[in-house]
N, C-alpha and C positions, 0 to 999 in steps of 0.2 A: 502343473497346477494352474498356470496362467490361463489355459483354455477354459477352466471351470471356475475362475475367480469370481465372476458375477454371481453364479449360483451359490458359492460358498459364502459370499458376503450377505446374501439374502438369508441363508440359513442361520448364519451367525447372529445377524441382527434380530431374528425372530426367536433366538434362544434355543434352536434345535440342537440336539445331539447328533453327531454324525461321525463316520469314520472315513479316512482318506487312504486309498490304496495307490501306491506309486511304484512305477518300474524303477528298480535300483540298479540292476545290471542286466546286460543281455549278452547272449552268445549265438553264434551262427546267424541264421536268417530270421532274426526276431522281427515281428511286425511293427513294434513301436519302440522308440528310443527311450533311454533313461530320462526320467522326469515326467513321462506320460502318466496321467492320474485319472482315477475313477473315485467318486465319492458316493456313499450310501447314507441316507438320513434315517433317523429312527422310525419315520413313518413309511419307509420302504422306497422313497424316491431315489432315483439314480441319475447322476450326471457324469459325463466323461467316459473314457475308455482306456484300457491298458493293453489290449491285444487285438483290437479290431473285431472282437467277437469270439475268438478261439476259447478263451477261459473266463469270459465275463461272468458266467453263471457261478462258477466255483469261487471267484473273487467276491461276488456278491454275498455268498453264504459265509465266507470267511470274515468279511467286513461286519456282517450281522453278529457273528460270534465275538468279534473284537468289541463291538458296541456293548454287548452283554457283559463281557468279562472286564472291560476297561484296560486290557493288556495288549500291547502291540504284538504283531506277529510277522514273521519273515518266512516266505514260502517260495519254492522254485517250481515252475511249470515247464515241461518240455514235451517233445514228441513221445508218444507212447507206442513202443514196438510190439508189446505183448498183448495189449487189449485195445481194440479199436474204439471201444466205448469209453475208455478211461479219459480223464481230463488231460489234454495235451495240445500242442501246437501243431497243426497239420502242415505248417510251413517248414517244420524241422528245426525251428529255433528253440532257444531256452531263455526264459526270462525269470528274474528274481524280483519279487514284489514285497514291499514293506507296507503293512496295513497299520495305521495309527488311529487311535480314538482322537476326536477333536471336539470343538465346541468350547463354550466359555469356561466349563469346569476343567477341561483337560488341556486346552491350548489357548490360554487367555491372550497370548501375543498374536494370534492369527489375524484379528482385525487390523492391527498395525502393519503386518506383512502385506495383506491385501491392499491396504491404503498406499503403501510404498510402491507396490507393483503398478497400481492404477496411475500413480503420479510419475512413474518412470524412474524412481529412485532405486539404485541397486541394493538388493537385500538377499540374504541366503538363510535358509533354515537348516540347522544341524540336528539330526536325529540319531541317537544310538541304535545300532542294529541288534535286535535280540537274537537268541539262538534260533536257527531255522527249525521249523516244526509245525507251521500252520496253526498257530494259536496256543501251543503249549506254553506253560508258564516259563518265562525266561529265567535263566540261572543268574542270580544277582552278582556272582563273582565273574561272570563272563561279559557283562555289558554294563556300562555306567548308567546312572539314572539321569533324568532331566532332558531338556531340549534347549537349544540356543538359537538366537536370532543374531545374525552377523551382518554388519554393514562395513563399508570401507574404513570407517572411523572408529569402530568399536563393536561391542557385543552385549547382549542381554541374556540372562539365564546362566546356568552352570551344568556341567556334567558330573559335578561332585568333587572335583579336585582342581585347584587353581593351576597346577602344572599342566594337567591334561587340557584344561580350558585354553591356556595360552598357546599350546601346540596346535590344537584344533582350530582356533581362531586364525592363526597365521596361515594354516593350510587352506582354510575356507576362504579367507580374503584373497588368496592367490587364485583359487578357482573362480571366485566372483569376478575378479578383474578380467578373466578370460571368458566369462559368460558360460562356464562349464559346470556340469552337474556330475557327481560321481561319489565313489566310496573312498574314504581316507582311513588309513590304518596307522596307529601310533602305539607306543607303549602306554601302560596304565598310568605312568607318571609323566607322560608326554615325550618319552624317548623316541627319537627319530628312527632309530634302527630296529625297533621292535614293532610287532603287529598284534599285540594283545587285544586292542580295542579297535572296533570298526564302527565308523559313523558315516551316515549318508548326508552329503552336502548338496542341497537343492538350491541352485543359484537362479535368481531372477534379476538379470541385468536388464537395463532399458532395451527396448527393441532396436535392432540395427536400423540405420538410416538408409533411405533410398532417395537420391537427389535426381529428379527428372527435369532436364532442361529442354525447353521448347514446348509451348502450350498448343500442341496440335492434336488431331484425333487419335493418333497412335499413343501419344502421351496419356490421354485419358484412360485408354485401355491398360497401359502399363501401370498407371497409378492404381487402378482398380485391382489388378491381380497382385501387385506388390503389397497392397494393404491386406488382401486376403491371405497372403503368405506371412504376415506378421511384421512387415516393415513399417517404420514411421516415414511416411511419404511426403516429400516436399516437391512441389512443382514450381519452377522459376521461369519467367519469361519477361523480357523487357517491354512487352506490349500489353498494356492494361486491358485493351479490348478483348484479348484472348485469354488472359489469366484470370478467369472469373470462377466464383464458386458454383455457378450454374453449370459450367462446362466441366468442372472437376469436383464433384460432390464427395468423392472418396479420399481426396488428398487431406492429409493432416494440416499442411501449411500451403498457402499460396503466396508467392513472393513476386512482386513486380520490380525487377532490377535487371541490370546487365548481368548475364550469367557469370562472367569471370569475376565481377565485382562482388557478387553474392558469395561465390565460392571462397574468395579470400577472407570473408567475414564470418564464415560458419565453420563448425567443427567437423572434421573428417577423420575417422579412425580406420583401423584395419578391417572393420566389419561393414564399412559404408559401401553402398552400390551407387555408381554414377552412370546415368543413361543420358547421353547427349543426342537429342532427337531433332535438333534445329536444322541440320545439314545446310547451314549457311556460313560461309567462311568468316564473315565479320563477327559471328557469334562463336563458331566452333574453334577457331585457331587460338584466340586468347584464352578461351575456357580450357581447352585441352592442354595448353602449355602449363597451366596451373594444376589441372587435375592429375596429370601424369607424374607430378612431383609430390603428390600426397600419398599416404599409406593406404588408400582405398583398396578394398578387396577386388572390386570389379569396375572397369571403366569401358563402356561400350559406346560406339557412335554410329548413328544411322547414315545411310547413303549408299549409292551405287558404287561399284568397284572403280569407276572412273572418278567419281567424287572423292573416294577414299585416296586414290593415287594423288589427286590434286591436293588434298588435305595433308598427306604426308610430305609432299614437296614443300608446302608452305611452312609446316612445322620444322622441317630440317633447316629451312632458311632462317627460322627464328632461333636456331641453335639447339634444338632437341636432339639428344643422342639416340642411337639405335636401341640401346638398352631401355631407354624411357619409352620409345615408340613401340617396343615389343609388348608392353603391357596393355596396349589398346586393342580391344576386340571390335574390329570393324572390317566388313559390314557386321553389324550387331546381330546376335542371335544364332540359333542353330538352324540347320537346313531341314525345315519341316514342310516346305512347300507352301508357306503361309501367304495369304492374299489379303485378308481383311485386317483391320487394326487389332481386333481381338486375337486372331490367329498369330499375328506378328508379336503381340504381347506375350503369348504363350511361348513362342520361340525364343524371345529375349529372356524370359524368366527361367526357361528350361536351361539356357546356358549359364545363368547365374547359379541355379541349383547344382548343376553339374560341376561348376568350378568350386563351389563351397564344399561339396562332399566327395570330390574326386571321381565323379562319374565320367563316362566316355561319350555320352550322347548317342550311343549306338542302340539298336533294337535289342531288347533282352533276349529274344528268341535266337539271335545270332551269336550270343555269348555263352550258350550252353557248353560245358557244365559249370561255368564260373558262378560264384555266389551272387545273389541279387543285392544283398546288403553287405557293405564292406565293414 
């Protein structure tokens, strides 16, 4: 829903009624991941996507029905083996989609959720899953009523039972801490070992951080692609003449400071990406000494193989262990044959994506018949 938040804010402010369709679960080679959303307004306007085009038409019709009935619906779409014209995913995947009515009358807490997302505050929306059936009236004994908004410090709303609320909030806060979206099952009275009730927890954690050190032309391209991929991008350089807004219009933050000093003063978590593009020992060595001892997901450094060997020697002299040095991706990026700053940025971000999702970096055509999506 983050991708369509601006449109939803506009609709909500104007008083429009709308329905939001969200991917809840996926199997096999599904085109979009859980959390991908499409919204349909009462005037027929559409924003977002749940399948890249495979089932958008069917979801549009279902969303229109949900708007009319006011009841949520849960439906599964998959590949159709019997009828080539039937609604299905040509990629062979299966997706389960929850369609919920929204707007001031059905989801009064939505503006607060959108505001929290825009401000970078973690928030999760908990929605009961109705019976699957593409718009059929849900069985009141099978799913709780209501919707909840969960933050790290508490929750608003209720699913109808305090015990159920407490169990779901605890699970939702765990998913929110991980930045994960998914389905939670508990007993009707909150029992951990039962699965009578299924709720969809849609987490909106702050975007992961990308710290780019070295205000060079390659850094500008990396910042631009990093921002496109959803990172909160900070560019840091000790030289004020280079770290300017004109040179880095896409960066969320520009910092003029010695890289190692800034790294010591800023938050780094397990989702942070650190790109060291200075390839100058007086910047690199003290910076990497500190970076390699943080929980950052990815730490890459630019430079030739000779530069990297010299860098490793200096870091060993400073007491860095082999286990710490093994976390360093250098030379940075995948082998794409990149030449320009933009191509190099693609190679760097391709390595970041591969590390995040467990990709190999190989050509897909060489990996037949292995699945495309893990």
